[in-house]
C-alpha positions in Angstrom: -11.8 26.3 -14.7 -9.2 27.1 -17.4 -8.7 24.7 -20.3 -5.6 22.6 -19.9 -2.9 23.2 -22.5 -1.4 19.7 -22.4 -2.9 16.3 -21.7 -2.4 14.5 -18.3 -0.2 11.4 -18.5 -2.8 8.9 -17.3 -1.2 5.5 -17.5 1.9 6.7 -19.3 4.9 4.7 -18.1 7.3 5.3 -21.1 9.5 8.3 -20.5 10.1 8.9 -24.3 6.4 8.9 -25.1 5.7 11.2 -22.2 8.2 13.8 -23.4 7.6 13.4 -27.2 3.8 13.7 -26.9 4.2 16.7 -24.6 2.2 15.4 -21.6 2.4 17.3 -18.4 5.6 16.3 -16.7 6.9 16.9 -13.2 10.7 16.9 -13.7 12.4 14.2 -11.6 15.6 14.0 -13.7 17.6 15.1 -10.7 17.3 11.5 -9.7 19.9 10.7 -12.4 22.4 13.2 -10.8 21.8 11.9 -7.3 22.2 8.3 -8.5 25.5 9.1 -10.3 26.8 11.0 -7.3 26.0 8.1 -4.9 27.9 5.6 -7.1 26.0 2.7 -5.5 26.4 -0.8 -6.9 22.9 -2.0 -6.2 20.1 0.3 -5.1 16.7 -0.9 -4.0 13.9 1.6 -3.6 10.6 0.6 -2.1 7.5 2.7 -2.6 3.7 1.9 -2.7 2.2 1.0 -6.1 1.3 3.8 -8.5 4.0 6.1 -7.3 5.9 6.3 -10.6 8.4 3.6 -10.2 8.1 2.2 -13.7 8.2 5.7 -15.3 11.3 6.5 -13.3 13.2 3.4 -14.5 12.1 4.2 -18.0 13.7 7.6 -17.6 17.0 5.9 -16.5 16.8 3.6 -19.5 16.4 6.5 -21.9 19.3 8.3 -20.3 21.9 5.6 -20.1 21.2 3.3 -23.1 23.5 3.1 -26.0 20.6 2.6 -28.4 19.3 5.8 -30.1 21.6 7.8 -27.9 21.4 11.0 -30.0 17.6 10.9 -30.2 17.3 10.2 -26.5 19.5 13.1 -25.6 16.8 15.4 -27.0 14.4 14.1 -24.4 16.4 15.7 -21.6 16.7 19.2 -23.2 16.0 21.9 -20.7 15.5 19.4 -17.8 17.2 19.4 -14.5 19.8 16.8 -15.5 20.9 18.9 -18.5 21.1 22.0 -16.3 23.3 20.1 -13.9 26.1 20.3 -16.4 28.3 18.3 -18.8 29.7 16.2 -16.0 26.5 14.3 -15.8 25.4 14.6 -19.5 28.7 12.8 -20.5 27.1 9.7 -19.0 24.1 9.9 -21.3 23.9 7.2 -24.0 27.1 5.3 -22.8 25.9 2.0 -21.4 24.0 -1.1 -22.5 20.8 -1.4 -20.4 18.7 -4.4 -19.3 15.2 -3.2 -18.2 12.9 -5.8 -16.9 9.5 -5.3 -15.2 8.0 -8.1 -13.1 4.8 -6.2 -12.1 2.4 -8.5 -14.0 4.1 -11.8 -13.0 1.4 -13.2 -10.9 -0.7 -16.4 -11.0 -2.9 -18.6 -8.8 -0.3 -21.4 -9.0 3.5 -21.9 -9.3 3.3 -23.5 -12.8 1.4 -20.5 -14.1 3.9 -18.0 -12.5 6.9 -20.0 -14.0 5.2 -19.9 -17.4 4.8 -16.1 -17.2 8.4 -15.7 -16.2 9.5 -17.7 -19.2 7.3 -15.5 -21.5 8.6 -12.3 -19.9 12.3 -13.4 -20.3 11.6 -14.4 -23.9 10.2 -10.9 -24.6 13.3 -9.4 -22.9 15.7 -11.4 -25.0 13.8 -10.5 -28.2 15.2 -6.9 -27.7 18.7 -8.3 -28.1 18.5 -10.6 -31.1 21.3 -8.7 -32.7 23.6 -10.6 -30.3 23.0 -13.8 -32.3 25.1 -12.2 -35.1 27.8 -10.8 -32.8 31.3 -12.1 -33.5 32.1 -11.7 -29.8 29.8 -14.6 -28.9 30.7 -18.3 -28.9 28.3 -21.0 -30.2 27.5 -22.0 -26.6 26.5 -18.4 -25.9 24.1 -18.5 -28.8 22.6 -21.8 -27.6 22.0 -20.4 -24.2 20.4 -17.3 -25.7 18.1 -19.3 -27.9 16.9 -21.5 -25.1 15.6 -18.5 -23.2 14.2 -16.8 -26.3 12.4 -19.9 -27.5 11.2 -20.7 -23.9 12.9 -24.1 -23.8 15.2 -23.1 -20.9 14.8 -25.1 -17.7 14.3 -23.5 -14.3 18.0 -23.3 -13.5 18.7 -21.6 -16.9 15.9 -19.2 -16.3 17.4 -18.2 -12.9 20.7 -17.3 -14.7 19.0 -15.5 -17.6 19.8 -12.0 -16.5 23.4 -12.9 -15.6 23.9 -14.5 -19.0 22.4 -11.6 -20.9 24.6 -9.1 -19.0 27.7 -11.3 -19.9 26.7 -11.3 -23.6 26.1 -7.6 -23.7 29.5 -7.0 -22.1 31.2 -9.2 -24.6 29.5 -7.4 -27.5 29.8 -3.8 -26.4 32.9 -4.1 -24.2 31.0 -2.3 -21.4 29.2 -3.6 -18.3 25.5 -3.1 -18.5 23.0 -1.3 -16.2 20.3 -3.5 -14.8 16.9 -1.9 -14.1 14.5 -4.3 -12.4 11.0 -3.0 -11.8 8.6 -4.4 -9.1 11.0 -7.1 -8.2 8.7 -8.3 -5.4 5.4 -8.7 -7.3 6.0 -12.4 -8.0 6.8 -13.0 -4.3 3.6 -11.2 -3.2 1.6 -13.3 -5.7 3.2 -16.5 -4.3 2.4 -15.5 -0.8 -1.2 -14.6 -1.6 -1.9 -17.8 -3.6 -0.2 -20.4 -1.5 3.0 -21.3 -3.4 5.3 -19.1 -1.4 8.1 -21.7 -1.0 8.4 -22.3 -4.8 8.2 -18.6 -5.5 10.8 -17.5 -3.0 13.2 -20.3 -3.9 13.1 -19.2 -7.6 13.5 -15.5 -6.8 16.4 -16.3 -4.5 18.2 -18.0 -7.3 17.1 -15.4 -9.9 18.2 -12.3 -7.9 21.2 -14.0 -6.4 22.5 -14.8 -9.9 21.7 -11.3 -11.3 23.0 -9.3 -8.4 25.5 -11.3 -6.4 27.3 -13.6 -8.8 27.2 -11.4 -11.9 30.7 -10.1 -12.8 29.3 -8.3 -15.8 27.0 -6.0 -13.8 27.8 -2.3 -14.0 25.2 -1.2 -11.5 21.6 -2.0 -10.7 18.5 -0.2 -9.6 15.6 -2.2 -8.3 12.1 -1.0 -7.3 9.4 -2.7 -5.4 6.7 -2.2 -2.8 8.3 -4.2 0.0 11.7 -5.2 1.2 11.7 -8.9 1.4 13.8 -10.4 4.3 17.5 -10.2 3.5 18.0 -13.7 5.0 15.5 -15.2 2.6 16.3 -13.5 -0.7 19.3 -11.1 -0.5 21.5 -13.3 1.5 25.2 -12.4 1.2 24.4 -9.3 -0.8 26.6 -6.8 1.0 26.6 -4.1 -1.6 22.8 -3.5 -1.4 21.6 0.0 -0.5 18.0 0.0 0.6 15.9 3.2 0.4 12.6 2.6 2.1 9.7 5.0 2.9 11.6 5.8 6.1 14.9 6.7 4.3 15.9 10.2 3.4 17.7 9.1 0.2 15.6 9.9 -2.9 12.7 10.7 -0.7 11.3 13.4 -3.1 11.7 11.4 -6.3 8.6 9.2 -6.2 5.4 11.1 -5.9 4.8 14.9 -5.9 6.1 17.2 -3.3 3.9 20.0 -1.9 5.6 22.5 -4.3 5.3 20.3 -7.3 1.6 19.6 -6.7 0.8 23.2 -6.2 2.7 24.2 -9.3 0.9 21.5 -11.4 -2.5 22.7 -10.1 -1.7 26.3 -11.0 -0.4 25.4 -14.5 -3.7 23.4 -15.1 -5.8 26.4 -13.9 -7.2 24.7 -10.9 -5.1 26.2 -8.1 -8.2 27.0 -6.1 -8.8 23.2 -5.7 -5.5 22.7 -3.8 -7.1 22.4 -0.4 -9.5 19.6 -1.7 -6.6 17.9 -3.4 -4.6 18.0 -0.1 -7.4 16.5 1.9 -7.9 13.6 -0.4 -4.5 12.7 -1.9 -1.7 14.3 0.2 -0.4 12.9 3.5 2.2 10.4 2.5 5.6 10.8 4.0 8.9 9.5 2.6 11.9 10.3 4.8 11.1 13.8 6.1 9.2 14.9 3.0 5.4 15.2 2.6 4.3 13.6 -0.6 1.2 13.5 -2.8 0.0 10.3 -4.5 0.9 11.1 -8.1 -1.6 8.7 -9.7 -4.5 10.2 -7.8 -3.4 13.8 -8.5 -3.2 13.1 -12.2 -6.5 11.3 -12.3 -8.2 14.0 -10.2 -7.1 16.8 -12.6 -7.9 14.6 -15.7 -11.4 13.9 -14.4 -12.2 17.6 -14.0 -11.3 17.7 -10.3 -13.8 15.0 -9.3 -12.9 13.5 -5.9 -12.7 9.7 -6.2 -10.6 7.0 -4.6 -8.5 6.6 -7.8 -5.5 4.8 -6.2 -7.7 2.4 -4.3 -9.5 1.4 -7.5 -6.5 0.6 -9.7 -6.0 -3.0 -8.8 -8.1 -3.7 -5.8 -7.0 -3.9 -2.2 -5.7 -7.4 -2.2 -3.1 -6.9 0.5 -5.5 -5.1 2.8 -8.2 -7.7 2.1 -6.0 -10.6 2.9 -4.6 -9.1 6.1 -8.1 -8.3 7.3 -9.2 -11.9 6.8 -7.1 -13.0 9.8 -6.9 -10.1 12.3 -7.8 -10.8 15.9 -10.1 -8.6 18.0 -7.3 -6.5 19.4 -5.9 -5.7 16.0 -9.4 -5.1 14.6 -9.9 -2.4 17.3 -6.6 -0.8 16.4 -7.6 -0.7 12.7 -11.0 0.8 13.8 -9.0 3.4 15.8 -7.0 4.3 12.7 -10.2 5.1 10.8 -11.1 7.5 13.6 -7.9 9.3 13.3 -5.8 7.6 16.0 -2.3 6.4 15.6 -0.6 3.0 16.2 3.0 2.6 17.4 5.3 -0.2 16.2 8.9 -1.2 16.3 10.5 -0.7 12.9 11.0 -4.0 11.0 13.2 -3.3 8.0 12.5 -6.6 6.3 9.2 -8.1 5.4 9.0 -11.8 6.6 5.7 -12.9 4.9 5.3 -15.9 7.3 5.1 -13.5 10.2 2.5 -11.1 8.9 -0.6 -12.9 10.1 0.7 -13.7 13.6 2.9 -10.7 14.3 1.1 -7.4 15.0 4.2 -5.4 14.2 4.8 -7.2 10.9 1.2 -6.4 10.0 1.6 -2.7 10.5 5.0 -2.6 8.8 3.3 -4.2 5.7 0.6 -1.6 5.8 3.2 1.1 6.0 5.3 -0.1 3.1 2.3 -0.7 0.9 0.9 2.8 1.5 -2.0 2.1 3.7 -0.3 3.8 6.7 2.2 6.7 6.8 4.9 7.3 9.3 4.4 10.5 11.3 7.2 10.2 13.8 10.2 7.9 14.4 12.3 7.6 17.6 14.7 5.3 19.4 13.7 3.6 22.7 16.1 3.1 25.7 17.5 0.0 24.0 18.3 2.1 20.8 15.6 0.1 18.9 13.8 2.1 16.2 10.0 2.8 16.6 7.5 4.5 14.4 4.1 6.1 14.9 1.6 5.4 12.0 -1.6 6.9 10.8 -3.9 6.7 7.8 -2.5 9.2 5.2 -5.6 10.8 3.7 -9.3 10.6 3.0 -8.8 8.3 -0.1 -7.1 5.6 2.0 -9.5 6.0 4.9 -12.3 5.2 2.6 -10.6 1.9 1.7 -10.3 1.0 5.3 -14.0 1.7 5.9 -14.9 -0.4 2.9 -12.6 -3.3 3.7 -13.3 -3.3 7.5 -17.0 -3.5 6.8 -16.4 -6.1 4.1 -14.5 -8.2 6.6 -17.5 -8.2 8.9 -20.6 -7.8 6.6 -20.7 -8.7 2.8 -21.8 -5.9 0.5 -25.3 -7.3 0.3 -25.7 -6.5 4.0 -24.7 -2.9 3.8 -28.2 -1.5 3.4 -29.3 -3.5 6.5 -26.3 -2.1 8.4 -27.1 1.4 7.5 -30.7 0.9 8.6 -29.4 -0.5 11.9 -27.1 2.4 12.6 -29.8 5.0 11.6 -32.2 3.3 14.1 -29.5 3.5 16.8 -28.8 7.2 16.3 -32.6 7.9 16.1 -33.2 6.2 19.5 -35.3 3.6 17.8 -34.5 0.6 20.0 -37.0 -1.8 18.2 -35.5 -1.0 14.8 -32.0 -1.2 16.2 -32.7 -4.6 17.7 -34.5 -6.0 14.7 -31.7 -5.0 12.2 -28.9 -6.2 14.5 -30.7 -9.5 14.9 -30.9 -9.9 11.2 -27.2 -9.1 10.8 -26.3 -11.7 13.4 -28.6 -14.3 11.7 -27.4 -13.7 8.2 -23.7 -12.8 8.4 -22.3 -14.2 11.7 -21.2 -17.8 12.3 -21.7 -19.5 15.7 -17.9 -20.1 15.6 -17.4 -16.4 15.7 -19.0 -16.2 19.1 -16.6 -18.5 20.9 -15.3 -15.5 22.9 -18.7 -13.9 23.3 -18.4 -10.4 24.8 -15.2 -9.4 23.0 -16.6 -10.7 19.7 -19.8 -8.6 20.0 -17.8 -5.6 21.1 -15.5 -5.8 18.1 -18.4 -6.4 15.8 -20.3 -3.3 16.8 -17.1 -1.3 16.9 -16.2 -2.4 13.4 -19.7 -1.7 12.0 -19.6 1.8 13.4 -17.1 2.9 10.7 -20.1 4.0 8.6 -20.7 6.8 11.1 -17.2 8.2 10.5 -17.7 12.0 10.0 -20.9 12.0 12.1 -19.6 10.6 15.4 -16.3 10.1 17.2 -16.4 6.6 18.5 -14.7 5.7 21.8 -14.2 2.2 23.2 -13.5 1.1 26.8 -13.0 4.7 27.9 -13.1 5.8 31.6 -16.1 7.9 32.4 -17.8 8.5 35.7 -17.1 5.6 38.0 -16.1 3.0 35.4 -15.4 2.3 31.8 -18.2 2.2 29.2 -18.0 -0.4 26.4 -18.7 1.9 23.4 -19.8 5.6 23.2 -20.6 7.8 20.3 -19.7 11.5 20.6 -21.6 13.6 18.1 -19.6 15.8 15.8 -22.6 17.9 14.9 -24.2 20.3 17.4 -27.6 19.1 18.6 -27.1 15.5 17.6 -27.6 12.9 20.4 -24.8 11.0 22.0 -25.0 7.2 22.4 -23.7 4.8 25.0 -23.7 1.0 24.5 -23.1 -1.4 27.3 -22.8 -5.1 26.2 -23.4 -8.3 28.1 -23.3 -12.0 27.0 -25.7 -14.5 28.4 -25.3 -18.3 28.5 -29.0 -18.9 28.0 -31.6 -17.1 26.0 -33.8 -16.9 29.2 -31.2 -14.8 30.9 -30.9 -12.2 28.1 -33.6 -9.8 29.3 -32.1 -9.6 32.8 -28.6 -9.1 31.4 -29.8 -6.3 29.1 -31.5 -4.6 32.0 -28.4 -5.0 34.2 -26.3 -3.4 31.4 -28.7 -0.4 31.3 -28.5 -0.1 35.1 -24.7 -0.1 34.9 -24.7 2.9 32.5 -26.7 4.9 35.0 -25.2 3.7 38.3 -21.6 4.2 37.0 -22.4 7.6 35.4 -21.1 6.6 32.0 -22.7 9.8 30.6 -20.3 12.0 32.5 -17.8 12.5 29.6 -20.6 13.2 27.1 -22.2 15.7 29.4 -18.8 17.4 30.0 -18.6 17.9 26.2 -22.0 19.6 26.1 -24.0 16.7 24.7 -27.5 17.2 26.1 -29.4 14.2 24.7 -28.0 10.7 25.1 -29.5 7.4 24.0 -28.5 4.6 26.4 -28.6 1.0 25.2 -28.2 -2.1 27.3 -27.6 -5.0 24.9 -27.4 -8.7 25.8 -26.3 -11.4 23.3 -26.6 -15.2 23.3 -25.2 -16.8 20.1 -27.0 -15.1 17.3 -29.8 -13.8 19.5 -29.9 -10.2 20.9 -32.1 -8.5 23.5 -32.0 -4.7 23.9 -33.2 -2.3 26.7 -33.1 1.4 26.0 -33.7 4.8 27.8 
């Protein structure tokens, strides 16, 4: 491996620092040209976290801001935007800019979030203290400025803080400012996760409505976020909003690394031979029609000496996935299990996220997983009613590992993972006694009697979910037709010579009936020739398990 000539920009979100300290940089300054050509009033771009949203807005700030214009011009020397010509470079250093990031505005209660908002707005205003000496401002303007800066503003005054700042900047400079708002939806997501959604959404409706809808001093605005919150709840009446989601073609290659950019970066770093490994772990996202690499994971992978790790998944936990998995029903759990096995799900396209629907609406769930980066769109189409549909899969190995971890964590806490591994190893070894003993311990220690209200479907979903640890060793099939019926769960070995496995499950009302039910399940495997599909695929040895459940008790018969 060759020694890298420049450092990797791990955690660098300031464009000026990135260029001045000569970090590796994938040139995305063409975004400035595309933005100027589009002449949009308000642009909202939604992308998963850690895809370079903050750095991109920092780049826009460095380009447009009046402050230090001559110094900032040097940052773009030789880059795509400079090569695009003087038509675009004439716009450099010509506008006042308001850049606000909301990514860390989160708390476990509304009072805490409001306090963080007040602090963030105070820090923002601190950058413009020169306005207090401006002859263009009236005394009432200074009083309003001081209230925000000193954190004495009430909630209504905080909602108008961006509008007022834009107005003061226009008075002082004689030019309408550019507004750059990073991670606009982070406070809304925090409110949803922590139980104060109404207070959070009410404030953000006023805050964004004032800044974007009733702001006569606004030049143009660029917003970034992870999700597009329902227009009816937060962007009501905002007719000049252009939304660029992960399904949109606009700016589709700006956030993240394209195939060519990733390959070039790997070659420049002397690790071009590692590209297949990089692709397997961190490629697979799709924005519009473009295949995209996760930039954070690529940078970390190179910086860590090409060590494969789930870098993206470890940055801030999987709070969204964890919360969604807390409340999924059996059907959705099976669909999630299918995704881990490489299957796809289909869903109508819901452009807006309505948080209240996510836990009760299957389609809202999968749209949330798509916008947050846990699923990628592989195909879109219109049905006979001209409604938009999308087919979704897990993007890459890094994200699949997160699903495996969180699906298991939803069923069995981390302290039960050793027991689970022992159980699965007993099952694949044909050790019915060990299989039954470990499964009994899992049911005793980690399953509530309330979980077994719908007995057979619960046990089916439980075993199906637990089997994610066999990903890579077995292809797991559920309720598949074989022979003269449908087996419950079958394990098709991916390695030659490994045994196949068929599980047939029964529930018994009384413990005394469990042995008979297990024997009946085993008879059913043989009488209905459930081994047909395994035999057709060349599997010579198959373990057959008839399993009966009653509450937390289990009885197993095996041949």
